[in-house]
Structures are given as C-alpha cells and as structure tokens.
N, C-alpha and C positions, 0 to 999 in steps of 0.2 A: 872273401868278405862275408861276414856273418851278421845276421840281424840279432840284436840283443833285446830290443824293446819295440813294441807295436801298440799304438793307440788309434782307435777308430771311433768315429761318431757318424751316425746316420747313414750307414751303408747296409742296406737290406735289413736283416734281422739283428744287426749289431748297432743298436742305438748308441751305446757307449761301452767300450771295452778297453782295458789296459792289460797287455800281456808282457810281463816283466821277466828279466833273467832267463831269456830263452836260450836253451843249450844248443849245441851243434846238431844233436839228434833229439827231436821232440815228437811226442805221440799225442794225438788229439782224439779224445773219446767222448761219445755222447749218444743219446738215444736217436732213433730215426727222426729226422726233421729238426734236430737241434742246431744245425748250421755248419757241420764239418765241411761239406763241399763249398758252402758259401765262404767259409774262412779261407779256403784255398783260392777262391775266386777273387779275394782281395788282391792277391799277387798277380793273377791273370788280368784283372781290371787295370791295375797300375801299369802293367806291361803294355796293354792295349793303348792306354793313354799316351805312353811314351812312343810306341811304334807308329801309332796313327795320330789321333788327337782325342781330346776329352769327349767331343760330340759323338764321334764314331764309337768310342768305347761304351758310352751310355746307350746309344741307339741299339747296339748289339745285345743289350740286356733289357730292352723295353723302354728306354728313355729315362730322363732324369727323375720323373715322379715314381717310376717303378724301382729305381735303384735307391733313391732316398728312402730311409726307414719310414714305414707306413705311419701316416697321420703326424709326421714331424715337419716343422717349418724351417729348421736350420740348414746350414750348408753341410755337405759331405766332407768329412775331414779325416786326414791320415797323418800320423807322426811315426816315422821310422828312425830308430837309432841303431847304428852299425859301426863296425870297425873294418878297415881294409885288411888288417892282420892283427894278430894277438897283441902286438906292442903299440899299435897306432892309437891316436886319440879317438874318442867317441865322436862320431859324426851324426848330426841330427838333420832329418829332412822332413819338412812340414808342407802339407798340401791341403788347400781348402777349395772346394769346387761348389759353385752355385749357378744361378741363372741371372741374366740381366733383366731390365724392365720389360723386354719382349719375350722373356722365357727362354732365351738362347743360352746354352751352357757356356760358362766362362771359368777361367782359373782365377778365383778371387784373390788367393794369396799363395805364393810358393817361396819357400825359404830353405836354404841349405847352409849349415854352419858347423863349426867345430865347438865342442862343448868346453866351457871354461871350468874344469874340475867336475865334481859330481852334481853341482847345483848351478843355478843361474841361467841366463839366456845364452845360447850359443853365439859365437862370433860369426857374423854373417859373411858367407862367401858369395851367396846369391840371394837376391831379394826382389821378387816380382809381384806386381798386382795387375791383373787383367791385361797382360801382354806388354807391360812397361816396367822396367826396373834396372837394377845395377848388378854387376858381377865382377869379381876379382879375376884378373888375368894372371897367368903364371903358374909355375909348378908349386902348388900349395899342398903340402903334405902334413903340416902340423899347425897348431894354433899360433906358434911363434912366426911361422911363415906368413900367415894371414895378417897378423898384427903389423908386420913390416910394410905391408902395402897399404898406403893410405887412400889411394884413389881407386874407386870402383867405377868401371866403365858403364855408362848408361846405354841400354839396349832397348830396341823396340821390336817385338816379334811380329810375324806376318798376321797373326790372328790371336785373339785373347783366349782361344780354347786350345792353344798349343802349350805344352810344358816347356819352360825355359831350359830344363835339364835335357830335353830332347833336342832343342835347337842349338843351344850352346855346347852341349856335350859332343857334338860332331866337330867342334873347332879345337885345334891343337893347343890354342892359347889358354883354354879353360880346363886345366888338368883335374882339379877337384871335382868339377861338374862331370867331366868325362868318366871319372871313377864310378860315380853313382849311376850314370847312364849304362855303363858296362854291367854293373851289378843287376839292374832291373832287366836288361836285355837277356841276361843269363839265367833268369828264373825259368824253371820247367815244371809244369804240372802234368803228371802221368796218370792215365787211367788205362792200363794195359789190357788189351783184348786178345786173349790167347788164340782164339779162332783166327784172328787176322794175322797174328804172328806166325801161325802155321802155314799160311798160304804161300805159294810160290810167287815170286815177284820178277818183273822184267829185269834182266841182268843190267847192272849199272854200278854206280858208286854212291856210298853214303858213309859218313864217319860218325854220325850221331843218330841215336834211336829217336824216332818220332814218338809223339805222345801216346799213340795207341799201340806201338810196337810192331806195326805192320811191315816195317823194313828190316826186321831182325836179321834175315838172311844176308842182306847187303852189308850190314854193320859187322856181322860175324865174318864175312869174307874179307872185309877191310882189315879187321884185327888179325886174321890168319895170315894175310899177305904182308901187311905193313908193320904189325906189332906182334910178331910170333911169340915173344916172351909173355905178353899179356894174355894171349890166347891160350898158351900152355898152362898158365896159372888158372884160367877159367876151367880148362879141362880137368886139371888136378882137383879142383874143388867139386866139380861135377862127379868125378869118380868117388870122392869121399862121401858125398851126400846122396847120390842117386844110385841105388843098387844096380850093378850090371853095366852101367854106362862106361864105355872105354874111350870112345872118340866121337867127335861131332865134326862134320864137314859141310861146307856150302858148295854144292856142285851145280854146274851149268848144264841145262838140258839141251837137247838138239834144237829146240825151238827158241833158244836163247833166254830161257827163264832160269831163275836161281831157286834151288830147293835145299833145305837142310836135311842131312842124313845122320841118324844117330846109330852108332855101332854098339850093340849089346854083346858082352863077352860070351854069351851062351849061343850065339848064332853067327854064321859066316856072312849073311846078307844084312846090310844095315836097314833100318826102318826110316822112312821119310817122316817129316814132322807131323803129318796127318795121323800117324799110327803110334805115336808115343803119348804118354799120359799128360794130362793137363799140368800136373805138378812138375814133371820133367821140363816141359816147355817154360813154365813160369820161372823156375829156378834158373834155367839157362838165360832167360830174358833179363832177369835181375842182375845176374853176373856180368852179362854183356854191358848193361847200362852202367853198372858201378865201376867197371874196370876199363871203360873206354878212355882214351887219353884226353879227350875233351870233357872236362868236368864242369857241368853247370854249377853255378854258385849256390843255387837252391833247387833241391828236388822236392816236389810235393807228390806223394804217392797215396792213392786211395786204396784202402783195404788190401795190403800186400799179402795177407794171410790166405786169400781165396785160392783154392786148388792145392794148397801146400799141406803136406803131412805135418801135424803139430810138432813133431820132433825137429823139424827143419827150421822152425821159427826162431829158435835161439841163434842158430847160425846166421839167419838173415838179419836179425837185430845187430849181430856183431859186424856184419858187412856194412850196415848203415853207419855204425859207430866208426869203423875204419875210414869210410868215405869222409865223415866229418873231421876225423883227426888229420886227414890229408888236405884240409882247407875248405871242403864243401860244407853244405848244411842240408839236413834231411828232415822234412816234416811228413809225418805219417798219420792217416786216419784209420781207425780200427773199431770193430765190434767184437774182436776175438779175445776171450778170456785167456786162451793159450798164449797169444802174443803179449798180453799184459803181464803174464807171469814171467816173462823174460826181460822186462824193462824195469827201470828204477823209478820210484815215485818222483824224483827230481826231473825226470824226462817226460812226465805225463801231465797233460792239461785236460781238464774236464769242462765240457760245454753244457750249460743248463739253459733251457728255454722256459720262460715264465711270462705270462701275459703278452705273448707274441714276440718277445725280444730275448736275445741270448746273451748270457754272461760267460766269462771264462775264469776258471779257478785252477791254480796249480795244485796237484795232488799232494806235493810235499809241503804245501802251506797249510794243510789241515792236520791239526794236532791229533785228532782222533784216528785218522787214517794212518799216520805215522806210528801211533801207539799200537794199532792192530798189526801193522807190518812188523814192528819190532817184537811183537808177541808171537810171530810165526805165521801170520796170515799172508796170503799172496794177493797181489792186485787183481788177478783174474778171479779169484774166489770172492773178493769184495765186490767186483763188478757183477758176478752172478747173483749175489745176495742183494744187490741194489744199494749197498752201503756206499760204494764209490761215487754213485750218482745222486746221493741224497744231499740236500743243500748244506747240511751241517756235518756231513760225514756220519750220520746216525741212521739206523735202520728205520 
C-alpha cells in the first residue's frame, strides 16, 4: 500500500499543505526548523491515534493546543489517498479532530471511501462523527463492490476519541477498514543511533529492527538462522561497498549476550561492533532493515547520509528504490548535497517556512529548477547555492 496524496490542516507548523503525486521513494529537504521531523510525525501521530486513542496521541505531544497550529481556531485535519496495490482504486481517508464544549478531544469526522474516478466525492465505506456512524460490512475491494451493498451498519464506539478505523478494523467483517488499519500500523519512523546498534544485547529473538536500531544483533541473528539467502545477499552487498569486510556474525557470549563480529580480510581475528567504523555499522544496519522479510508499508528515515562516505549514497538511494519497487514506500529527510545529487527532481519535496508556517513544494514542479537540471546542474549544487530552497527557484 502506498500513499499518493496527503493534505494536512492545523497540525503544528503545517497550517495547510497538499503533497501530491507522492512516489514510492520520496526525499524531503529543508533548512533547520523547516518541519522535516514534524512531517514525519504526521505518520507517528496518526499511528498513535490508531493504536491508542486521539486523547493520548495529543497528550504525548503537549495537548490539543500545542498540536494545533499556533493561533489557529480550526480543527486538525488529514486527508490521505492511497492504493492497496498498483491496480487497485484510489482510497481516500479523511480525519478531522477537534474538542467538545468541555475542551475534550473528539473525532469530529472520519470517513473512508473509494474514489469515483479522478474527481468527485469518494463512495463512503465508513462515515463517523464523534463516535457514531455507519460502515459497510463485507469484502470490499473495489468501488463496484461498495455500490452493491446498500446497507451500512450503524455502529457506536466506546468513546468519541477512538478512531472507527481502529475499532472496526479489528473485526473480520470490515475488510476495507482492516486494510487501512494494517497500513497505518505498518508505518515505521526510524532515527537510527549507531552507538546503540553497536551495543551487545541480551540473547533473545527479534525479526524486526526497532526504531533506534538497538536490537541490530538480534535481527542479524534471525536473518542468519531463518533466512540465510537474505543474509548472504546482505554480506555480498557489504563486501562490494565496504573495503575489506568479508563476513559478519552474531555470536553469543558466555554471559548470554549477543555481539556482532566483523571479519576483515586483512586479519585473522574479527572485530566486534565497537571497533568498526560508524559507516560500516550504518550500512549494515540499513541493509538489515531493507532486506528483512517483514517489510513495513512505510519507512521514514531521518538523515540516512550521516556517517556514510559520499560514494555510498548512490548505492543507498538504489536500495531505497528497490524497497519501493517491492511494494514498500520510503520517505527520507536530508541536508546532504551528496545525497541530493543521486536522486531525481521528481523524488524531491522542498519544505519552506515563512511567517511561522511551512509549505511543501515538489522540486520537479519548479520550471526554473528543471531548466537548471536539464542544463547540467545537479540538485546538490542547487542546494548549496540556495537556489533549490528559494521560493521561486531563483537565487
């Protein structure tokens, strides 16, 4: 499932943004404080709303007044448009959050529907207001399926701050709703900390990398034991990209901890993770993340260029594209001119902050930027010169 369109109103620095024609691999660039981390938190916030409830998701971020854009009176709103696969119809999910007369957070409106062509209102599969609404039961995969079912079952949720997608998505009768629930649950925002990834961990089991990467050794062990073909593919890529690396093993110590050992061709004795370079650890961590059998639907990764030699960034960008081609989606934030030099304008979105609020513009939508690129300039050079981040693509 891939997100193709995102519209946000009154969420922190995003008073009103529309991000259209989002590709499977998208790069978000902007100056410090422009809102790149906040953009990723849109997905973290929606996931928290789903897994917990709206009140808790808001409270974790300082409460409704802190999350709603400063000095604004309207509700917080999100519109997501996505497809379950390349051939499926466009599905639209709309969510509006506000507060009741006592200031208690509520879901003012929540709607899920199939789009009737490129324009017009989506055909509603789910429509709720403040905990009460209707939803279509059954295996709904297309607009035609939805139209065949005339009756929408009225439902009442336990609380008006619970998402209907969360409550009904657990029920087997609501297939379309379950699809969206699985999509949101499968979003992962990564801020990898290499020092934590180096650390030895108590021996155990893990098949998915946590958001900081601290369980890297456990996931590497899982791949080595359960998916040796994937692990060998990772090792082959490590050999090609990191000079001297021949083998990586996850070994159990006498006190039942797990450590990573890296074998250099030049030496008989392998090095533990504490004694290999940051770049080696970072590349291995990304390869483990991207080649694990459990593929999150959306990966958000902040500044993947950190600790990596510039020549490796092209390989890393290709890894992200391959992940996208296999059905996932990758959003990246970066400040790196070298990373921008290996991506395409159609993959890049620029964040601009003015008068306290942020807007988003697609680099490929700027005629001046495209003209400069076609003339031989590179995105990284335009970033260094300040041209990429000027409001009109001009110096």
